[in-house]
C-alpha positions in Angstrom: 49.9 67.3 58.1 52.8 65.7 56.0 56.8 67.1 56.2 58.6 68.2 53.9 62.0 68.8 53.9 63.5 72.9 52.9 67.0 73.2 53.9 67.5 72.4 57.4 64.1 72.8 58.4 61.6 70.6 58.2 58.0 72.1 57.1 54.5 71.4 56.2 53.6 70.3 53.2 51.7 72.8 52.2 52.6 76.2 53.2 50.8 79.6 54.0 51.3 82.6 51.7 51.1 85.9 53.5 50.4 88.5 50.8 46.8 88.0 50.2 46.3 89.4 53.7 47.7 93.0 52.5 48.9 93.3 49.4 47.9 92.8 45.5 44.5 91.9 45.3 42.4 95.2 46.7 42.1 96.0 49.7 43.9 94.8 53.2 41.3 93.0 55.1 40.8 94.2 58.9 43.0 92.9 61.2 40.8 91.0 63.2 40.1 88.7 60.0 43.9 88.8 59.3 44.3 87.4 62.4 42.2 84.9 62.5 43.1 83.3 58.8 47.0 83.0 60.4 45.8 81.4 63.7 43.7 79.5 61.9 46.4 77.9 59.3 48.8 77.4 62.8 46.3 75.6 64.2 45.8 73.3 61.2 49.5 72.5 61.1 50.8 74.5 58.4 54.3 75.0 59.9 55.7 78.1 57.2 54.6 81.3 56.8 55.8 83.1 54.2 55.5 87.2 53.6 57.8 89.9 52.4 59.4 93.5 53.2 57.0 94.3 49.6 53.5 93.3 50.6 51.7 96.0 51.9 55.4 98.4 52.5 56.1 96.4 55.2 52.4 96.4 56.2 52.4 92.6 56.0 55.1 91.7 58.3 54.1 94.3 61.0 50.8 92.4 60.5 52.7 88.7 61.0 55.0 89.8 63.3 52.1 90.5 65.9 49.8 88.1 65.3 53.0 85.6 65.2 54.6 86.6 67.9 53.6 84.0 70.7 54.4 81.3 68.4 57.6 81.6 67.4 58.8 78.5 68.1 55.9 76.5 66.2 56.7 77.6 62.5 59.3 78.6 60.4 59.1 82.0 58.9 60.4 83.3 55.5 60.4 86.8 54.1 62.3 88.5 51.8 64.6 91.7 50.8 65.7 93.3 47.2 62.3 94.7 47.0 60.6 97.5 48.8 58.6 100.5 48.7 61.1 103.4 48.4 60.0 107.7 48.6 62.0 107.8 45.6 60.3 111.6 45.0 60.5 113.0 48.7 56.9 113.2 48.6 55.6 110.6 51.5 54.4 108.3 48.3 56.6 105.0 48.1 56.8 102.5 44.9 58.1 99.5 44.0 62.1 99.1 43.8 64.2 96.4 43.0 68.0 96.6 45.0 69.8 94.0 45.4 73.2 96.2 46.6 74.5 94.5 50.2 74.2 97.0 52.3 70.1 98.0 51.0 70.0 94.2 51.5 71.3 94.4 55.3 69.1 97.8 56.0 66.3 95.7 55.0 66.9 93.3 57.1 66.8 95.2 59.8 63.2 96.7 59.5 62.0 93.4 58.7 63.4 91.6 62.3 62.2 94.6 63.7 58.6 94.7 62.1 58.2 90.5 62.5 59.3 90.9 66.1 62.0 88.6 66.0 65.8 87.8 66.6 66.4 85.7 63.2 64.4 84.6 60.2 64.7 81.5 58.8 64.3 81.8 55.5 65.6 85.1 53.6 65.0 85.6 50.1 66.3 88.2 47.5 62.7 88.8 46.4 64.3 90.3 42.8 67.8 89.2 41.4 68.6 93.2 41.1 70.9 92.7 37.5 72.5 95.8 37.9 74.1 93.3 41.2 76.0 90.3 40.4 74.2 87.3 42.2 77.2 86.4 44.1 77.6 89.7 45.4 73.7 90.2 46.9 74.0 86.4 48.1 77.3 86.8 49.7 75.9 90.0 51.8 72.8 87.1 52.8 75.6 84.8 53.3 76.9 87.7 56.2 73.7 87.9 57.7 74.0 84.2 57.6 77.1 84.3 60.0 75.8 87.0 62.0 73.1 84.8 62.8 70.3 87.3 61.5 68.9 84.6 59.3 68.9 81.1 59.4 69.1 80.6 55.4 69.2 81.8 52.3 66.3 81.8 49.0 66.1 83.3 45.7 62.9 84.4 44.0 62.0 84.5 40.5 65.8 83.5 39.0 67.3 80.9 35.9 68.6 78.2 36.7 72.1 78.9 35.8 71.3 81.6 38.1 70.7 79.4 40.9 73.7 77.4 39.9 76.3 80.7 40.4 74.2 82.0 43.8 74.5 78.0 45.1 78.5 78.1 44.7 78.8 81.4 46.3 76.7 80.3 49.5 74.5 77.4 49.7 70.6 78.4 48.3 68.0 76.5 50.8 65.1 77.1 48.8 64.1 78.5 45.0 60.1 80.4 45.0 58.9 81.1 41.8 54.5 80.6 40.5 54.4 77.1 39.7 50.7 75.5 38.8 49.4 73.7 36.2 48.8 77.1 34.1 52.1 78.3 34.5 54.5 76.1 33.8 57.6 77.5 33.8 59.8 75.9 36.2 60.1 72.8 34.0 62.4 74.2 31.7 64.9 73.6 34.0 64.5 74.7 37.4 62.7 72.0 39.1 65.3 69.7 37.9 68.3 72.1 38.9 66.6 72.5 42.5 66.6 68.6 42.7 70.1 68.8 42.1 71.3 70.7 43.8 69.0 69.8 47.0 67.4 73.2 46.9 63.2 73.3 48.0 61.2 74.7 45.7 58.7 76.7 46.6 55.7 77.3 44.4 53.3 80.7 44.7 50.5 81.3 43.3 49.7 77.9 43.1 45.5 78.3 42.0 47.0 80.6 39.6 45.9 84.0 41.0 42.2 82.2 41.4 41.8 81.2 38.2 42.0 77.2 39.0 39.5 77.9 42.0 36.6 78.1 39.4 35.2 80.9 40.6 36.3 84.2 39.4 33.9 84.0 36.5 34.1 87.7 35.3 37.4 89.9 35.1 35.3 92.6 35.1 34.7 92.5 39.0 38.2 92.6 40.4 39.1 95.5 42.2 40.7 97.9 40.5 44.0 98.0 42.5 43.7 94.1 41.7 47.3 93.3 39.8 44.9 90.8 37.9 43.9 93.8 36.0 47.2 94.2 34.6 48.3 90.6 34.0 47.6 89.3 30.2 46.1 86.4 30.9 43.4 88.3 32.8 42.6 90.3 30.0 39.2 90.1 29.0 39.4 88.1 25.8 42.1 86.1 26.8 40.8 84.9 30.4 37.4 84.0 28.4 39.5 81.4 26.9 41.5 80.2 29.7 37.6 79.7 31.5 36.6 76.9 28.5 40.2 74.9 29.9 38.4 74.5 33.3 35.7 72.4 31.9 37.8 69.3 31.4 39.6 70.0 35.0 36.6 70.2 36.7 35.3 66.9 35.0 38.9 65.6 36.5 38.0 66.7 39.9 34.8 65.5 40.1 36.1 61.9 38.9 38.8 62.4 42.2 36.3 63.6 44.4 37.8 66.8 45.2 37.4 71.0 44.3 39.2 72.4 41.5 41.1 74.2 44.0 42.5 70.7 45.7 43.2 69.1 42.5 45.7 72.2 41.6 47.7 71.9 44.9 47.7 68.1 44.8 48.9 68.3 41.4 52.4 69.9 42.3 52.4 67.6 45.5 52.9 65.1 43.3 54.8 66.7 41.1 57.7 66.8 43.5 58.9 65.6 47.3 60.9 68.8 47.4 57.5 71.0 45.8 56.1 73.0 48.6 52.8 74.9 47.7 52.1 77.9 49.5 48.2 79.2 49.0 47.5 82.4 50.2 44.0 83.6 50.9 41.7 85.7 53.3 39.0 83.3 54.0 39.3 80.4 57.0 37.0 78.4 54.8 39.3 78.5 51.3 42.2 78.1 53.8 40.2 74.7 55.6 39.8 73.6 51.7 43.3 74.5 50.2 45.2 72.6 53.1 42.5 69.1 52.4 44.6 68.7 49.3 47.2 67.3 51.3 44.9 64.1 51.3 43.9 63.8 47.9 45.5 60.7 45.5 46.6 61.4 42.2 47.0 58.4 40.2 50.3 59.0 37.0 46.9 58.3 34.9 45.0 61.4 36.3 48.3 63.4 36.7 48.5 62.6 32.8 45.2 64.0 32.1 46.0 67.2 33.9 48.7 67.7 31.6 47.0 67.1 28.7 44.2 69.5 29.3 46.2 72.5 30.7 49.7 73.6 30.2 52.0 76.3 28.2 50.4 75.3 25.0 46.4 75.4 25.8 47.1 78.4 28.2 46.2 81.7 26.3 48.6 84.9 27.7 51.6 85.6 29.3 51.8 85.9 32.9 53.2 89.0 33.7 53.0 92.1 31.1 56.4 93.1 29.5 57.7 95.3 32.4 57.4 92.7 34.7 58.9 90.0 32.8 62.0 92.2 32.1 62.6 92.1 36.0 62.4 88.6 36.5 65.0 85.8 35.8 62.7 83.1 34.5 63.0 80.9 31.5 60.4 81.9 29.2 58.1 79.1 27.1 
């Protein structure tokens, strides 16, 4: 496995996003299946595991802590705060809440450390910028956690280049994470260049477009009723049908290169810059192995240009988030 820099850490060029095991795409997998996937990733050389307080409202952190605790010295552990499940009405039902106040972040970190069964979290992201709280205030609180030894590095998720610079001036930022793939190109507006200029690693989540770039999801009506893609405009039936047509040309390129669609998508990201680290997620050991093989795929400049022409912000139909979700992020729009 290739190695890339992430703040003070050296990690595998392809990390593993743990969310899918507990959250977002329907019912979580069994603990036995999740353990197989996590340990297979570790055995294959993955040294960056990414989770969050939000995923499964703590269940994903608990899972990762239980399975990977015996191997804690072998990998870099990343989690997130600032967005979590809260019993707002006092009826026992947790709802997603964005809260970047310092006291909340400190409490969330304590809970994460306990669930993850570790003394320190290597990389702790602010999952969403709470726009009611100056970014410097939230990052300042995370800086205190660094000084106390509870976390080793600070990350940001779904923020603009301008917000990154403000945060970085308050405390060095090790990584910025947002969605990036052939069909989600927002970071190319300014964030990628800002990260490179500041020496900040860029961690790309959903590198295969939430399954779209794998080419296997043909009928969105088959998605689980609880699948978050059902609320995403790009996955609306008419939009998705139009987007599927884009894969014809991409599939031709994959066949010429000699790889799968998923491998082509991840390899494209790896070739976009040495500071980019994709974190695909999966519930399947075989899909995991397929994803990791992308590190051995070589793409020349001509192939990269063809892919850019085939699928980009002008050819994709539909926004990536609903209007409500778009209002919660701080990323540049197309």
